[in-house]
NUKEGU-482899 format. One record per residue: x, y, z of N, C-alpha, C, O, CB in turn. Coordinates in steps of 0.1 Angstrom, whole numbers, plus 5000, padded with zeros to 4 digits. Glycine has a CB too. Example, Ala and Ser with C-alpha at 12.3 -4.5 7.8 and 13.67 -1.06 7.14 Angstrom:
REM residues 2
<r n_xx="5132" n_yy="4943" n_zz="5078" ca_xx="5123" ca_yy="4955" ca_zz="5078" c_xx="5132" c_yy="4967" c_zz="5078" o_xx="5142" o_yy="4967" o_zz="5085" cb_xx="5113" cb_yy="4955" cb_zz="5090"/>
<r n_xx="5128" n_yy="4978" n_zz="5071" ca_xx="5137" ca_yy="4989" ca_zz="5071" c_xx="5129" c_yy="5000" c_zz="5079" o_xx="5134" o_yy="5011" o_zz="5080" cb_xx="5141" cb_yy="4994" cb_zz="5057"/>
END
This chain:
REM residues 86
<r n_xx="0905" n_yy="8088" n_zz="6624" ca_xx="0909" ca_yy="8087" ca_zz="6639" c_xx="0915" c_yy="8102" c_zz="6640" o_xx="0923" o_yy="8108" o_zz="6632" cb_xx="0920" cb_yy="8072" cb_zz="6642"/>
<r n_xx="0910" n_yy="8105" n_zz="6652" ca_xx="0913" ca_yy="8119" ca_zz="6657" c_xx="0927" c_yy="8117" c_zz="6664" o_xx="0932" o_yy="8106" o_zz="6668" cb_xx="0900" cb_yy="8126" cb_zz="6667"/>
<r n_xx="0932" n_yy="8129" n_zz="6666" ca_xx="0945" ca_yy="8132" ca_zz="6671" c_xx="0942" c_yy="8138" c_zz="6685" o_xx="0940" o_yy="8150" o_zz="6687" cb_xx="0953" cb_yy="8142" cb_zz="6661"/>
<r n_xx="0941" n_yy="8129" n_zz="6696" ca_xx="0936" ca_yy="8134" ca_zz="6707" c_xx="0944" c_yy="8141" c_zz="6720" o_xx="0941" o_yy="8143" o_zz="6732" cb_xx="0931" cb_yy="8124" cb_zz="6711"/>
<r n_xx="0957" n_yy="8145" n_zz="6710" ca_xx="0965" ca_yy="8151" ca_zz="6717" c_xx="0962" c_yy="8168" c_zz="6720" o_xx="0966" o_yy="8174" o_zz="6730" cb_xx="0977" cb_yy="8148" cb_zz="6712"/>
<r n_xx="0953" n_yy="8174" n_zz="6708" ca_xx="0947" ca_yy="8186" ca_zz="6708" c_xx="0931" c_yy="8187" c_zz="6710" o_xx="0924" o_yy="8196" o_zz="6704" cb_xx="0950" cb_yy="8191" cb_zz="6697"/>
<r n_xx="0928" n_yy="8180" n_zz="6718" ca_xx="0911" ca_yy="8182" ca_zz="6722" c_xx="0911" c_yy="8192" c_zz="6723" o_xx="0920" o_yy="8199" o_zz="6728" cb_xx="0904" cb_yy="8178" cb_zz="6733"/>
<r n_xx="0894" n_yy="8196" n_zz="6715" ca_xx="0892" ca_yy="8211" ca_zz="6716" c_xx="0879" c_yy="8207" c_zz="6728" o_xx="0868" o_yy="8203" o_zz="6724" cb_xx="0887" cb_yy="8220" cb_zz="6699"/>
<r n_xx="0880" n_yy="8207" n_zz="6740" ca_xx="0872" ca_yy="8204" ca_zz="6752" c_xx="0863" c_yy="8213" c_zz="6753" o_xx="0852" o_yy="8210" o_zz="6757" cb_xx="0879" cb_yy="8203" cb_zz="6764"/>
<r n_xx="0866" n_yy="8229" n_zz="6748" ca_xx="0855" ca_yy="8239" ca_zz="6750" c_xx="0844" c_yy="8236" c_zz="6742" o_xx="0832" o_yy="8238" o_zz="6746" cb_xx="0858" cb_yy="8253" cb_zz="6748"/>
<r n_xx="0847" n_yy="8231" n_zz="6728" ca_xx="0837" ca_yy="8230" ca_zz="6718" c_xx="0832" c_yy="8215" c_zz="6720" o_xx="0822" o_yy="8212" o_zz="6713" cb_xx="0842" cb_yy="8235" cb_zz="6703"/>
<r n_xx="0836" n_yy="8207" n_zz="6725" ca_xx="0829" ca_yy="8196" ca_zz="6727" c_xx="0819" c_yy="8196" c_zz="6738" o_xx="0808" o_yy="8189" o_zz="6737" cb_xx="0837" cb_yy="8186" cb_zz="6728"/>
<r n_xx="0822" n_yy="8202" n_zz="6748" ca_xx="0816" ca_yy="8206" ca_zz="6760" c_xx="0799" c_yy="8215" c_zz="6755" o_xx="0787" o_yy="8213" o_zz="6755" cb_xx="0829" cb_yy="8218" cb_zz="6770"/>
<r n_xx="0808" n_yy="8225" n_zz="6750" ca_xx="0799" ca_yy="8233" ca_zz="6746" c_xx="0785" c_yy="8231" c_zz="6738" o_xx="0774" o_yy="8236" o_zz="6740" cb_xx="0805" cb_yy="8239" cb_zz="6741"/>
<r n_xx="0790" n_yy="8221" n_zz="6730" ca_xx="0780" ca_yy="8214" ca_zz="6718" c_xx="0776" c_yy="8197" c_zz="6723" o_xx="0770" o_yy="8189" o_zz="6716" cb_xx="0790" cb_yy="8215" cb_zz="6701"/>
<r n_xx="0780" n_yy="8196" n_zz="6733" ca_xx="0780" ca_yy="8179" ca_zz="6736" c_xx="0766" c_yy="8175" c_zz="6735" o_xx="0764" o_yy="8165" o_zz="6728" cb_xx="0784" cb_yy="8173" cb_zz="6752"/>
<r n_xx="0754" n_yy="8184" n_zz="6742" ca_xx="0740" ca_yy="8182" ca_zz="6738" c_xx="0735" c_yy="8180" c_zz="6723" o_xx="0727" o_yy="8171" o_zz="6718" cb_xx="0732" cb_yy="8193" cb_zz="6744"/>
<r n_xx="0740" n_yy="8187" n_zz="6717" ca_xx="0737" ca_yy="8190" ca_zz="6701" c_xx="0743" c_yy="8179" c_zz="6694" o_xx="0737" o_yy="8173" o_zz="6685" cb_xx="0744" cb_yy="8205" cb_zz="6694"/>
<r n_xx="0754" n_yy="8174" n_zz="6698" ca_xx="0762" ca_yy="8164" ca_zz="6693" c_xx="0754" c_yy="8150" c_zz="6695" o_xx="0753" o_yy="8141" o_zz="6687" cb_xx="0776" cb_yy="8165" cb_zz="6700"/>
<r n_xx="0749" n_yy="8151" n_zz="6709" ca_xx="0744" ca_yy="8135" ca_zz="6714" c_xx="0730" c_yy="8134" c_zz="6708" o_xx="0726" o_yy="8124" o_zz="6704" cb_xx="0742" cb_yy="8133" cb_zz="6733"/>
<r n_xx="0724" n_yy="8144" n_zz="6707" ca_xx="0711" ca_yy="8145" ca_zz="6698" c_xx="0714" c_yy="8141" c_zz="6685" o_xx="0706" o_yy="8133" o_zz="6680" cb_xx="0704" cb_yy="8159" cb_zz="6696"/>
<r n_xx="0727" n_yy="8146" n_zz="6676" ca_xx="0728" ca_yy="8140" ca_zz="6664" c_xx="0732" c_yy="8128" c_zz="6663" o_xx="0732" o_yy="8122" o_zz="6652" cb_xx="0735" cb_yy="8146" cb_zz="6658"/>
<r n_xx="0734" n_yy="8124" n_zz="6670" ca_xx="0738" ca_yy="8105" ca_zz="6670" c_xx="0724" c_yy="8099" c_zz="6676" o_xx="0724" o_yy="8087" o_zz="6676" cb_xx="0755" cb_yy="8098" cb_zz="6683"/>
<r n_xx="0714" n_yy="8104" n_zz="6681" ca_xx="0704" ca_yy="8097" ca_zz="6683" c_xx="0705" c_yy="8092" c_zz="6697" o_xx="0699" o_yy="8082" o_zz="6697" cb_xx="0704" cb_yy="8087" cb_zz="6673"/>
<r n_xx="0708" n_yy="8094" n_zz="6710" ca_xx="0714" ca_yy="8090" ca_zz="6719" c_xx="0706" c_yy="8097" c_zz="6731" o_xx="0705" o_yy="8109" o_zz="6730" cb_xx="0728" cb_yy="8093" cb_zz="6718"/>
<r n_xx="0700" n_yy="8090" n_zz="6742" ca_xx="0696" ca_yy="8098" ca_zz="6753" c_xx="0709" c_yy="8099" c_zz="6760" o_xx="0719" o_yy="8093" o_zz="6756" cb_xx="0685" cb_yy="8092" cb_zz="6761"/>
<r n_xx="0709" n_yy="8107" n_zz="6772" ca_xx="0718" ca_yy="8105" ca_zz="6783" c_xx="0719" c_yy="8093" c_zz="6789" o_xx="0731" o_yy="8090" o_zz="6790" cb_xx="0716" cb_yy="8113" cb_zz="6793"/>
<r n_xx="0715" n_yy="8087" n_zz="6791" ca_xx="0715" ca_yy="8074" ca_zz="6795" c_xx="0725" c_yy="8064" c_zz="6789" o_xx="0735" o_yy="8058" o_zz="6794" cb_xx="0704" cb_yy="8069" cb_zz="6794"/>
<r n_xx="0719" n_yy="8064" n_zz="6772" ca_xx="0727" ca_yy="8056" ca_zz="6767" c_xx="0743" c_yy="8061" c_zz="6763" o_xx="0752" o_yy="8054" o_zz="6761" cb_xx="0719" cb_yy="8050" cb_zz="6756"/>
<r n_xx="0743" n_yy="8077" n_zz="6762" ca_xx="0758" ca_yy="8082" ca_zz="6758" c_xx="0764" c_yy="8074" c_zz="6772" o_xx="0773" o_yy="8066" o_zz="6774" cb_xx="0760" cb_yy="8102" cb_zz="6757"/>
<r n_xx="0756" n_yy="8081" n_zz="6781" ca_xx="0767" ca_yy="8080" ca_zz="6797" c_xx="0769" c_yy="8058" c_zz="6798" o_xx="0778" o_yy="8053" o_zz="6806" cb_xx="0752" cb_yy="8090" cb_zz="6819"/>
<r n_xx="0762" n_yy="8050" n_zz="6792" ca_xx="0763" ca_yy="8040" ca_zz="6791" c_xx="0776" c_yy="8038" c_zz="6784" o_xx="0787" o_yy="8037" o_zz="6791" cb_xx="0752" cb_yy="8036" cb_zz="6786"/>
<r n_xx="0777" n_yy="8038" n_zz="6774" ca_xx="0789" ca_yy="8040" ca_zz="6764" c_xx="0800" c_yy="8045" c_zz="6771" o_xx="0810" o_yy="8038" o_zz="6770" cb_xx="0786" cb_yy="8050" cb_zz="6751"/>
<r n_xx="0800" n_yy="8059" n_zz="6781" ca_xx="0811" ca_yy="8061" ca_zz="6785" c_xx="0817" c_yy="8058" c_zz="6799" o_xx="0827" o_yy="8063" o_zz="6805" cb_xx="0811" cb_yy="8072" cb_zz="6782"/>
<r n_xx="0807" n_yy="8049" n_zz="6803" ca_xx="0808" ca_yy="8045" ca_zz="6816" c_xx="0807" c_yy="8051" c_zz="6831" o_xx="0811" o_yy="8049" o_zz="6843" cb_xx="0818" cb_yy="8040" cb_zz="6816"/>
<r n_xx="0797" n_yy="8063" n_zz="6822" ca_xx="0792" ca_yy="8074" ca_zz="6837" c_xx="0774" c_yy="8073" c_zz="6834" o_xx="0766" o_yy="8068" o_zz="6827" cb_xx="0800" cb_yy="8096" cb_zz="6835"/>
<r n_xx="0776" n_yy="8082" n_zz="6845" ca_xx="0758" ca_yy="8082" ca_zz="6845" c_xx="0750" c_yy="8092" c_zz="6837" o_xx="0756" o_yy="8102" o_zz="6833" cb_xx="0752" cb_yy="8085" cb_zz="6859"/>
<r n_xx="0737" n_yy="8091" n_zz="6835" ca_xx="0732" ca_yy="8100" ca_zz="6826" c_xx="0732" c_yy="8113" c_zz="6831" o_xx="0730" o_yy="8123" o_zz="6824" cb_xx="0720" cb_yy="8096" cb_zz="6822"/>
<r n_xx="0733" n_yy="8113" n_zz="6847" ca_xx="0731" ca_yy="8127" ca_zz="6856" c_xx="0746" c_yy="8138" c_zz="6853" o_xx="0747" o_yy="8150" o_zz="6853" cb_xx="0729" cb_yy="8121" cb_zz="6875"/>
<r n_xx="0759" n_yy="8127" n_zz="6851" ca_xx="0771" ca_yy="8131" ca_zz="6842" c_xx="0772" c_yy="8137" c_zz="6833" o_xx="0780" o_yy="8146" o_zz="6831" cb_xx="0776" cb_yy="8126" cb_zz="6838"/>
<r n_xx="0764" n_yy="8134" n_zz="6824" ca_xx="0765" ca_yy="8135" ca_zz="6808" c_xx="0751" c_yy="8150" c_zz="6812" o_xx="0751" o_yy="8160" o_zz="6804" cb_xx="0757" cb_yy="8115" cb_zz="6795"/>
<r n_xx="0745" n_yy="8149" n_zz="6820" ca_xx="0732" ca_yy="8165" ca_zz="6816" c_xx="0742" c_yy="8172" c_zz="6827" o_xx="0739" o_yy="8184" o_zz="6828" cb_xx="0706" cb_yy="8164" cb_zz="6823"/>
<r n_xx="0753" n_yy="8169" n_zz="6835" ca_xx="0761" ca_yy="8181" ca_zz="6841" c_xx="0770" c_yy="8187" c_zz="6828" o_xx="0771" o_yy="8200" o_zz="6826" cb_xx="0772" cb_yy="8176" cb_zz="6856"/>
<r n_xx="0775" n_yy="8178" n_zz="6822" ca_xx="0785" ca_yy="8184" ca_zz="6813" c_xx="0778" c_yy="8194" c_zz="6801" o_xx="0784" o_yy="8204" o_zz="6796" cb_xx="0793" cb_yy="8171" cb_zz="6807"/>
<r n_xx="0765" n_yy="8188" n_zz="6799" ca_xx="0756" ca_yy="8196" ca_zz="6790" c_xx="0754" c_yy="8209" c_zz="6793" o_xx="0757" o_yy="8220" o_zz="6788" cb_xx="0744" cb_yy="8191" cb_zz="6789"/>
<r n_xx="0748" n_yy="8206" n_zz="6804" ca_xx="0744" ca_yy="8223" ca_zz="6816" c_xx="0757" c_yy="8230" c_zz="6814" o_xx="0757" o_yy="8241" o_zz="6809" cb_xx="0741" cb_yy="8219" cb_zz="6839"/>
<r n_xx="0769" n_yy="8226" n_zz="6818" ca_xx="0779" ca_yy="8235" ca_zz="6822" c_xx="0781" c_yy="8234" c_zz="6835" o_xx="0789" o_yy="8242" o_zz="6840" cb_xx="0778" cb_yy="8248" cb_zz="6817"/>
<r n_xx="0774" n_yy="8225" n_zz="6842" ca_xx="0776" ca_yy="8226" ca_zz="6860" c_xx="0788" c_yy="8223" c_zz="6865" o_xx="0792" o_yy="8227" o_zz="6876" cb_xx="0768" cb_yy="8217" cb_zz="6868"/>
<r n_xx="0795" n_yy="8212" n_zz="6855" ca_xx="0807" ca_yy="8202" ca_zz="6860" c_xx="0818" c_yy="8208" c_zz="6844" o_xx="0815" o_yy="8208" o_zz="6832" cb_xx="0800" cb_yy="8179" cb_zz="6861"/>
<r n_xx="0829" n_yy="8211" n_zz="6848" ca_xx="0839" ca_yy="8210" ca_zz="6837" c_xx="0841" c_yy="8196" c_zz="6831" o_xx="0842" o_yy="8187" o_zz="6839" cb_xx="0852" cb_yy="8213" cb_zz="6841"/>
<r n_xx="0841" n_yy="8194" n_zz="6821" ca_xx="0846" ca_yy="8179" ca_zz="6817" c_xx="0863" c_yy="8180" c_zz="6816" o_xx="0871" o_yy="8188" o_zz="6811" cb_xx="0839" cb_yy="8174" cb_zz="6800"/>
<r n_xx="0864" n_yy="8166" n_zz="6826" ca_xx="0881" ca_yy="8166" ca_zz="6824" c_xx="0885" c_yy="8160" c_zz="6809" o_xx="0877" o_yy="8153" o_zz="6802" cb_xx="0890" cb_yy="8156" cb_zz="6837"/>
<r n_xx="0896" n_yy="8162" n_zz="6808" ca_xx="0905" ca_yy="8155" ca_zz="6792" c_xx="0897" c_yy="8141" c_zz="6794" o_xx="0890" o_yy="8138" o_zz="6785" cb_xx="0928" cb_yy="8153" cb_zz="6791"/>
<r n_xx="0898" n_yy="8135" n_zz="6802" ca_xx="0899" ca_yy="8117" ca_zz="6801" c_xx="0884" c_yy="8117" c_zz="6793" o_xx="0883" o_yy="8112" o_zz="6782" cb_xx="0899" cb_yy="8106" cb_zz="6821"/>
<r n_xx="0874" n_yy="8123" n_zz="6800" ca_xx="0861" ca_yy="8122" ca_zz="6792" c_xx="0860" c_yy="8127" c_zz="6782" o_xx="0853" o_yy="8122" o_zz="6773" cb_xx="0851" cb_yy="8128" cb_zz="6797"/>
<r n_xx="0868" n_yy="8139" n_zz="6779" ca_xx="0868" ca_yy="8146" ca_zz="6763" c_xx="0873" c_yy="8133" c_zz="6753" o_xx="0867" o_yy="8131" o_zz="6742" cb_xx="0880" cb_yy="8161" cb_zz="6761"/>
<r n_xx="0885" n_yy="8125" n_zz="6757" ca_xx="0888" ca_yy="8116" ca_zz="6751" c_xx="0880" c_yy="8103" c_zz="6746" o_xx="0880" o_yy="8096" o_zz="6736" cb_xx="0896" cb_yy="8115" cb_zz="6757"/>
<r n_xx="0874" n_yy="8102" n_zz="6759" ca_xx="0863" ca_yy="8091" ca_zz="6757" c_xx="0851" c_yy="8094" c_zz="6750" o_xx="0848" o_yy="8085" o_zz="6742" cb_xx="0859" cb_yy="8085" cb_zz="6768"/>
<r n_xx="0846" n_yy="8101" n_zz="6750" ca_xx="0836" ca_yy="8110" ca_zz="6739" c_xx="0842" c_yy="8108" c_zz="6726" o_xx="0837" o_yy="8099" o_zz="6719" cb_xx="0834" cb_yy="8128" cb_zz="6742"/>
<r n_xx="0852" n_yy="8115" n_zz="6722" ca_xx="0855" ca_yy="8114" ca_zz="6706" c_xx="0858" c_yy="8099" c_zz="6701" o_xx="0857" o_yy="8095" o_zz="6690" cb_xx="0868" cb_yy="8124" cb_zz="6702"/>
<r n_xx="0860" n_yy="8092" n_zz="6713" ca_xx="0863" ca_yy="8077" ca_zz="6706" c_xx="0850" c_yy="8070" c_zz="6706" o_xx="0847" o_yy="8062" o_zz="6697" cb_xx="0874" cb_yy="8066" cb_zz="6715"/>
<r n_xx="0841" n_yy="8074" n_zz="6715" ca_xx="0827" ca_yy="8069" ca_zz="6711" c_xx="0820" c_yy="8073" c_zz="6700" o_xx="0812" o_yy="8066" o_zz="6694" cb_xx="0819" cb_yy="8072" cb_zz="6719"/>
<r n_xx="0823" n_yy="8087" n_zz="6697" ca_xx="0819" ca_yy="8093" ca_zz="6681" c_xx="0827" c_yy="8087" c_zz="6671" o_xx="0822" o_yy="8082" o_zz="6661" cb_xx="0820" cb_yy="8110" cb_zz="6679"/>
<r n_xx="0839" n_yy="8087" n_zz="6673" ca_xx="0845" ca_yy="8079" ca_zz="6659" c_xx="0842" c_yy="8064" c_zz="6658" o_xx="0842" o_yy="8059" o_zz="6647" cb_xx="0861" cb_yy="8078" cb_zz="6660"/>
<r n_xx="0839" n_yy="8056" n_zz="6669" ca_xx="0833" ca_yy="8045" ca_zz="6668" c_xx="0820" c_yy="8041" c_zz="6661" o_xx="0817" o_yy="8032" o_zz="6654" cb_xx="0833" cb_yy="8041" cb_zz="6679"/>
<r n_xx="0813" n_yy="8052" n_zz="6666" ca_xx="0799" ca_yy="8049" ca_zz="6659" c_xx="0799" c_yy="8052" c_zz="6644" o_xx="0807" o_yy="8060" o_zz="6639" cb_xx="0789" cb_yy="8059" cb_zz="6665"/>
<r n_xx="0788" n_yy="8043" n_zz="6636" ca_xx="0785" ca_yy="8042" ca_zz="6624" c_xx="0774" c_yy="8055" c_zz="6622" o_xx="0762" o_yy="8055" o_zz="6626" cb_xx="0780" cb_yy="8026" cb_zz="6620"/>
<r n_xx="0779" n_yy="8064" n_zz="6616" ca_xx="0772" ca_yy="8077" ca_zz="6614" c_xx="0773" c_yy="8084" c_zz="6603" o_xx="0783" o_yy="8089" o_zz="6598" cb_xx="0775" cb_yy="8086" cb_zz="6622"/>
<r n_xx="0757" n_yy="8084" n_zz="6595" ca_xx="0760" ca_yy="8092" ca_zz="6583" c_xx="0772" c_yy="8099" c_zz="6579" o_xx="0779" o_yy="8102" o_zz="6588" cb_xx="0752" cb_yy="8100" cb_zz="6583"/>
<r n_xx="0777" n_yy="8102" n_zz="6564" ca_xx="0787" ca_yy="8112" ca_zz="6565" c_xx="0780" c_yy="8124" c_zz="6568" o_xx="0785" o_yy="8131" o_zz="6576" cb_xx="0796" cb_yy="8113" cb_zz="6551"/>
<r n_xx="0771" n_yy="8128" n_zz="6564" ca_xx="0766" ca_yy="8142" ca_zz="6565" c_xx="0766" c_yy="8148" c_zz="6583" o_xx="0771" o_yy="8159" o_zz="6587" cb_xx="0749" cb_yy="8142" cb_zz="6558"/>
<r n_xx="0759" n_yy="8137" n_zz="6589" ca_xx="0761" ca_yy="8143" ca_zz="6604" c_xx="0775" c_yy="8143" c_zz="6610" o_xx="0778" o_yy="8151" o_zz="6619" cb_xx="0752" cb_yy="8136" cb_zz="6614"/>
<r n_xx="0783" n_yy="8132" n_zz="6606" ca_xx="0798" ca_yy="8135" ca_zz="6611" c_xx="0803" c_yy="8149" c_zz="6608" o_xx="0809" o_yy="8156" o_zz="6615" cb_xx="0807" cb_yy="8125" cb_zz="6605"/>
<r n_xx="0801" n_yy="8151" n_zz="6592" ca_xx="0805" ca_yy="8166" ca_zz="6591" c_xx="0800" c_yy="8172" c_zz="6600" o_xx="0807" o_yy="8173" o_zz="6610" cb_xx="0802" cb_yy="8174" cb_zz="6579"/>
<r n_xx="0788" n_yy="8177" n_zz="6601" ca_xx="0783" ca_yy="8186" ca_zz="6609" c_xx="0789" c_yy="8186" c_zz="6626" o_xx="0791" o_yy="8196" o_zz="6634" cb_xx="0769" cb_yy="8183" cb_zz="6607"/>
<r n_xx="0790" n_yy="8171" n_zz="6629" ca_xx="0800" ca_yy="8169" ca_zz="6643" c_xx="0815" c_yy="8177" c_zz="6642" o_xx="0820" o_yy="8184" o_zz="6650" cb_xx="0805" cb_yy="8149" cb_zz="6646"/>
<r n_xx="0821" n_yy="8173" n_zz="6630" ca_xx="0833" ca_yy="8178" ca_zz="6634" c_xx="0832" c_yy="8192" c_zz="6631" o_xx="0839" o_yy="8199" o_zz="6639" cb_xx="0845" cb_yy="8171" cb_zz="6627"/>
<r n_xx="0827" n_yy="8198" n_zz="6624" ca_xx="0820" ca_yy="8214" ca_zz="6625" c_xx="0820" c_yy="8222" c_zz="6639" o_xx="0824" o_yy="8233" o_zz="6643" cb_xx="0804" cb_yy="8212" cb_zz="6622"/>
<r n_xx="0813" n_yy="8212" n_zz="6645" ca_xx="0809" ca_yy="8217" ca_zz="6660" c_xx="0824" c_yy="8215" c_zz="6671" o_xx="0826" o_yy="8220" o_zz="6682" cb_xx="0793" cb_yy="8206" cb_zz="6665"/>
<r n_xx="0831" n_yy="8205" n_zz="6662" ca_xx="0839" ca_yy="8204" ca_zz="6672" c_xx="0852" c_yy="8210" c_zz="6670" o_xx="0861" o_yy="8208" o_zz="6679" cb_xx="0840" cb_yy="8192" cb_zz="6676"/>
<r n_xx="0855" n_yy="8218" n_zz="6659" ca_xx="0866" ca_yy="8227" ca_zz="6658" c_xx="0862" c_yy="8241" c_zz="6659" o_xx="0869" o_yy="8251" o_zz="6654" cb_xx="0871" cb_yy="8226" cb_zz="6645"/>
<r n_xx="0850" n_yy="8242" n_zz="6667" ca_xx="0846" ca_yy="8255" ca_zz="6670" c_xx="0858" c_yy="8262" c_zz="6682" o_xx="0862" o_yy="8256" o_zz="6691" cb_xx="0830" cb_yy="8253" cb_zz="6677"/>
<r n_xx="0862" n_yy="8275" n_zz="6678" ca_xx="0875" ca_yy="8280" ca_zz="6687" c_xx="0869" c_yy="8288" c_zz="6699" o_xx="0859" o_yy="8294" o_zz="6697" cb_xx="0886" cb_yy="8292" cb_zz="6678"/>
<r n_xx="0873" n_yy="8287" n_zz="6708" ca_xx="0869" ca_yy="8293" ca_zz="6725" c_xx="0873" c_yy="8307" c_zz="6724" o_xx="0884" o_yy="8311" o_zz="6722" cb_xx="0879" cb_yy="8286" cb_zz="6739"/>
<r n_xx="0862" n_yy="8316" n_zz="6725" ca_xx="0865" ca_yy="8332" ca_zz="6725" c_xx="0876" c_yy="8337" c_zz="6733" o_xx="0879" o_yy="8330" o_zz="6743" cb_xx="0854" cb_yy="8340" cb_zz="6730"/>
<r n_xx="0882" n_yy="8346" n_zz="6731" ca_xx="0894" ca_yy="8351" ca_zz="6735" c_xx="0889" c_yy="8359" c_zz="6744" o_xx="0897" o_yy="8366" o_zz="6751" cb_xx="0901" cb_yy="8358" cb_zz="6725"/>
END
């Protein structure tokens, strides 16, 4: 289980499309799990909208709730740990 107090929203939003594809989900499926539209997911992925913290928490929770192969989970964890450039 993740520590939701120190979310890396930068790396989550930057890598959201890759993470979604690793999870084998469409924008519509991912949005349905999060209670938002496929357009909202598309906007986050394209960087047209800054992802709010509550959505980051929801995305982390969905990722944690899915049955994902260990090697895919490790790749996702690496993508989520990326640091924001200074």
